[in-house]
C-alpha positions in Angstrom: 36.6 12.6 10.8 38.7 13.8 7.4 36.2 12.1 4.9 33.0 13.7 5.7 31.6 17.0 6.9 32.8 16.5 10.7 36.5 17.6 10.1 36.3 20.4 12.2 38.7 20.2 15.9 37.4 23.9 17.4 33.8 23.2 17.3 31.6 25.0 19.9 28.0 24.0 19.4 27.0 26.7 22.1 28.2 29.3 20.1 25.6 31.6 18.8 25.0 32.1 14.6 27.3 35.5 14.3 30.2 33.8 16.0 29.8 30.4 14.1 29.9 32.6 11.0 33.5 33.8 12.0 35.1 30.9 14.0 33.1 27.9 13.1 34.8 24.9 11.9 38.2 26.6 12.1 40.9 23.8 11.7 44.4 25.3 12.3 47.5 23.6 11.0 50.7 23.4 13.2 51.6 26.9 12.0 48.9 28.4 14.3 47.6 30.9 11.6 45.2 33.4 12.5 43.4 33.4 8.9 42.0 30.0 7.6 44.7 28.2 5.7 44.2 27.6 1.8 45.3 23.9 1.4 46.0 24.0 -2.3 47.0 20.4 -2.8 45.5 17.8 -4.9 46.9 14.7 -3.0 48.4 13.8 0.6 51.4 11.7 1.4 51.8 8.8 4.0 54.6 7.7 6.1 54.2 4.2 5.0 52.7 1.8 2.3 50.7 0.3 5.0 49.4 3.6 6.1 48.2 4.3 2.6 46.6 0.7 2.6 44.6 1.5 5.9 43.3 4.8 5.0 41.9 3.5 1.6 40.1 0.7 3.6 38.7 3.2 5.8 40.8 1.9 9.0 42.5 5.3 9.5 40.7 8.6 9.3 43.0 11.0 7.2 43.0 12.9 4.0 43.7 10.8 1.1 42.8 13.1 -2.2 41.2 16.5 -2.5 38.7 14.9 -5.0 37.6 13.3 -2.1 38.1 15.4 1.2 40.3 18.5 1.7 41.1 20.5 5.0 40.0 23.9 3.8 36.9 22.4 2.1 36.2 20.4 5.2 36.3 23.9 7.1 34.0 25.4 4.8 31.5 22.1 5.1 31.8 22.6 8.7 30.6 26.3 9.3 28.0 25.8 6.8 26.7 22.7 8.8 26.8 25.0 12.0 25.0 27.6 10.2 22.2 25.3 8.8 21.9 23.5 12.3 22.6 20.4 10.0 24.7 17.4 10.9 26.6 17.0 7.6 27.5 19.0 4.8 28.8 18.4 1.4 30.5 20.9 -0.6 30.4 21.0 -4.6 31.8 22.9 -7.5 28.7 24.9 -8.3 25.2 25.0 -7.2 23.9 23.1 -10.0 26.3 20.1 -9.0 24.7 20.2 -5.7 21.4 20.0 -7.0 22.4 17.2 -9.2 24.4 15.3 -6.6 21.5 15.4 -4.1 19.1 14.2 -6.6 21.2 11.4 -8.4 22.1 10.1 -5.0 18.3 9.9 -3.9 16.8 8.2 -7.2 17.5 5.5 -9.2 15.8 3.8 -12.5 12.3 3.1 -11.8 11.6 5.7 -8.9 9.5 8.5 -8.8 10.5 12.1 -8.4 7.7 14.8 -7.9 8.8 18.3 -8.3 7.4 22.1 -8.1 7.2 23.3 -11.7 8.5 26.7 -10.7 12.2 25.8 -10.9 15.3 27.3 -12.3 16.1 26.7 -15.6 18.9 24.1 -15.2 17.0 22.4 -12.3 14.0 22.2 -14.7 16.1 20.1 -17.0 17.5 18.0 -15.0 14.0 16.9 -13.5 12.2 17.0 -16.9 14.7 15.9 -19.4 18.2 14.3 -17.8 16.6 11.9 -14.8 14.0 10.4 -17.0 16.9 9.4 -19.6 18.2 7.2 -16.7 14.6 5.5 -16.0 13.2 8.1 -13.4 9.5 9.3 -13.5 9.3 12.8 -12.9 5.9 14.4 -12.2 5.8 18.1 -11.9 2.9 20.2 -9.9 2.1 23.6 -8.9 4.0 23.9 -5.9 1.7 26.6 -4.3 -1.4 24.2 -4.5 -1.5 21.3 -1.7 -4.2 19.5 -3.5 -1.7 18.9 -6.5 1.1 17.6 -4.0 -1.5 15.2 -2.3 -2.5 14.1 -6.0 1.0 13.7 -6.9 2.2 12.0 -3.8 -0.5 9.0 -3.6 2.0 6.4 -4.1 5.7 5.6 -3.3 7.9 8.6 -4.3 11.9 8.5 -3.9 12.3 12.3 -3.5 10.5 15.3 -3.9 12.2 18.5 -5.1 11.1 22.2 -4.7 12.5 25.8 -4.5 11.1 28.2 -2.0 11.2 31.2 -3.1 11.3 30.0 -6.5 13.4 31.4 -9.2 12.2 33.7 -10.9 8.5 33.7 -10.2 9.2 34.0 -6.2 6.5 31.2 -5.6 6.8 30.4 -1.7 5.8 26.7 -1.1 4.7 25.3 2.2 7.7 23.2 3.2 6.2 21.9 6.4 3.0 20.6 4.7 4.5 19.3 1.8 7.2 17.4 3.9 4.4 15.8 5.8 2.7 14.5 2.4 5.9 13.6 1.2 7.0 11.5 4.0 4.0 9.6 3.9 5.1 7.7 1.0 8.6 7.6 1.8 10.0 10.7 -0.1 13.2 12.4 0.8 12.3 16.2 0.7 14.9 18.5 -1.0 14.7 22.0 -1.1 16.7 24.6 -3.0 17.1 27.4 -0.6 19.3 29.6 -2.5 17.0 32.7 -2.7 16.1 32.7 0.9 19.6 32.1 2.1 20.5 30.2 5.4 20.0 33.3 7.2 16.4 33.8 6.5 15.1 30.5 6.2 16.1 26.9 7.6 14.2 24.2 5.8 15.3 21.3 7.8 13.3 22.9 10.9 10.3 22.9 8.6 10.5 19.0 7.9 13.1 18.9 5.0 15.6 16.3 4.6 17.9 17.9 2.6 18.9 21.8 1.7 20.9 22.9 -1.3 22.8 26.0 -2.1 24.7 27.6 -4.8 27.2 29.2 -2.8 28.0 31.4 -5.8 25.0 33.6 -4.7 25.1 35.2 -1.3 27.4 33.1 0.2 30.0 34.2 -1.7 28.1 37.3 -2.4 30.6 39.3 -4.6 30.5 37.8 -7.9 34.1 35.9 -7.4 33.9 32.1 -6.7 31.6 29.4 -7.5 30.4 26.7 -5.1 27.5 24.6 -3.9 26.4 22.9 -0.7 24.2 19.7 0.2 23.2 19.6 3.8 21.1 17.2 5.9 20.7 15.5 9.1 20.7 12.3 7.4 24.1 11.1 8.3 23.3 7.5 6.8 22.5 9.1 3.4 25.3 11.5 3.7 28.2 9.0 4.5 26.4 6.4 2.0 24.6 7.3 -1.4 25.8 10.8 -1.3 29.3 10.3 -0.5 29.9 7.7 -3.0 28.0 9.6 -5.8 30.7 12.6 -5.1 33.7 10.7 -4.6 33.6 8.9 -7.8 32.0 11.4 -10.2 34.2 14.5 -8.9 31.9 17.4 -8.4 34.3 18.5 -5.6 34.8 22.4 -4.6 38.3 23.7 -5.1 40.0 24.5 -1.9 40.7 28.0 -3.0 37.1 28.5 -3.6 36.4 27.0 -0.4 38.5 29.7 1.2 36.6 32.5 -0.4 33.5 31.1 0.8 34.8 31.0 3.9 35.8 34.5 4.3 32.5 35.7 2.8 30.6 33.6 5.7 32.1 36.1 8.2 30.0 38.9 6.5 26.9 37.1 5.2 24.4 38.0 8.0 25.5 41.6 7.8 25.2 41.5 3.7 21.9 39.9 3.8 20.1 42.0 6.1 21.3 45.1 4.3 20.1 43.5 1.1 16.8 42.6 2.6 16.4 46.1 4.0 17.1 47.6 0.3 15.0 45.1 -1.6 12.1 46.0 0.7 12.2 49.8 -0.3 12.8 49.1 -4.0 9.7 46.7 -3.9 7.5 49.3 -2.4 8.7 52.0 -5.0 8.1 49.6 -7.8 4.7 48.8 -6.7 3.7 52.5 -6.9 4.7 52.7 -10.6 1.8 53.2 -13.1 4.2 51.4 -15.9 4.6 48.3 -13.9 2.0 45.8 -14.0 2.7 43.7 -11.1 5.6 43.4 -8.3 6.2 39.7 -6.9 8.4 40.1 -3.5 7.7 38.3 -0.1 8.0 41.4 1.6 5.0 42.8 -0.1 1.5 42.1 1.2 0.4 42.1 -2.2 2.4 38.7 -2.7 0.1 35.7 -3.3 1.7 33.9 -0.3 2.6 36.6 1.9 1.3 35.1 5.2 3.4 32.0 4.4 6.5 34.0 3.8 5.9 35.6 7.2 5.8 32.3 8.8 8.6 30.5 7.1 11.2 33.4 6.5 12.6 36.0 9.0 13.2 38.4 6.0 11.7 39.4 2.6 14.7 38.1 0.7 17.1 40.0 -1.8 15.4 39.3 -5.3 12.4 41.2 -6.7 10.4 40.0 -10.0 8.2 42.6 -11.7 6.2 43.0 -14.9 6.1 46.0 -17.1 3.6 47.1 -19.2 4.1 46.6 -22.8 5.9 43.9 -24.9 9.5 42.5 -24.9 10.8 45.6 -26.9 9.5 47.8 -24.4 11.1 45.7 -21.7 14.6 45.6 -23.3 14.5 49.4 -23.9 13.9 49.8 -20.1 16.6 47.6 -19.3 19.1 48.9 -21.5 18.5 52.7 -20.0 20.2 51.3 -16.7 23.0 53.6 -15.7 23.8 51.9 -12.4 22.2 48.5 -12.2 24.1 45.8 -14.5 22.2 43.3 -16.9 23.6 39.8 -15.7 22.0 36.3 -15.0 23.6 36.2 -11.7 22.0 37.4 -8.2 22.9 37.6 -4.6 25.9 39.7 -5.5 27.0 43.2 -4.0 25.9 44.7 -7.2 22.3 45.3 -8.3 21.8 42.9 -11.2 18.9 42.8 -13.5 18.1 39.9 -16.1 15.2 38.9 -18.5 14.6 35.4 -17.5 12.3 34.6 -20.8 15.7 35.0 -23.0 18.2 33.9 -20.7 17.7 31.6 -17.5 14.7 30.1 -18.9 15.0 30.6 -22.7 15.0 26.7 -23.4 11.5 26.4 -22.1 8.8 26.7 -24.8 6.7 29.9 -25.0 3.8 27.6 -23.3 6.2 26.3 -20.7 7.3 29.8 -19.4 3.7 31.1 -19.4 2.6 28.1 -17.3 5.0 29.4 -14.9 4.2 33.1 -15.0 7.2 33.9 -17.0 6.3 36.4 -19.8 8.3 38.5 -22.2 7.7 41.7 -19.8 8.9 40.0 -16.7 12.2 41.0 -15.2 14.2 39.9 -12.3 16.1 42.4 -10.1 18.8 41.0 -7.6 19.2 44.2 -5.2 22.6 44.9 -4.1 24.8 46.6 -1.5 24.6 50.0 -3.4 23.0 52.9 -1.8 19.2 52.3 -1.9 18.3 55.9 -3.2 21.0 55.4 -6.1 18.9 52.0 -7.0 15.7 53.6 -7.0 16.8 56.7 -8.9 18.1 54.4 -11.7 15.0 52.3 -12.0 13.1 55.5 -11.9 14.9 57.1 -15.0 14.7 54.0 -16.7 11.2 53.4 -16.5 10.5 57.0 -18.1 12.4 55.9 -21.3 
């Protein structure tokens, strides 16, 4: 169908993931192009006025307007659905558009939302400040504490929202156990899986109802194009509340960005595995440095939820958080001494990137709020890129000595 995620005309469910990353969802035009086409069009024409009438009444399945659906966007949605083993995918302009769409399509005035405290700054804003303005009651919990989930989910709840691993604290939440608790009170479980990527973790397989990605991160992975995805097996919700929210509020992904993401998916697994191997080596190096107070990385046995990470994830991820000895001035001196690694608030990029969460992604939180979720003035987040790992380590080593 043209107006949801099932736009693909070459689908082969028997293909393995690596093949689907290259060929899944391909929808060739009458020109029989090898490469996926970019349909840079805002609208579509009709043979007759009657055909337009049928299309808008839903009696004829066709493309109407690129805010609703588009052939290139549809290919990206289908390929993502195949990768995630989901029945439906809706692509958005950014990762935050995906978060907002999933939550807005799940709650209304008078509903309850229960969310983990360890969230990306903009996600925290939506949960704590934006949704309550529209009459949604929000309760925040320590995501790694099942007792807190049990206590919070003691009455009807519309939605549960979590990041695992969390950004930047690298908390690992037990998706399966939280989902079982949430489903008892009728909550839809929404998981932001951006740090794990669809290669390393499949939340739907652990009981989650909705998975969210910022395609800007590893899916593009080269710092070029923004985008997001909402994936689910709940067709009724996807074709109902989610579709209507997206259709009428307009967080649509551009066809050009969808095409960039399609091409990036061809190399996603190769890139993520390389990222992971390098990140493991970098984390092990950092853990042995005396000037570093602690290292948070799911691939280290010192991680508080190491065993759970081994169960839920097929790899350790690409992002490392670590806390230096000293204050903010010492931390800034370390960051400013980098020769190779760039200071940037993005992650999942081909280039290694370093950021200071307390003054960037989480600066709007109060000092007390940051400390509550483990963000100190000496905490930094490193997104390990595709450079030679020895060059990354050497750059860190020289900066730590400044």
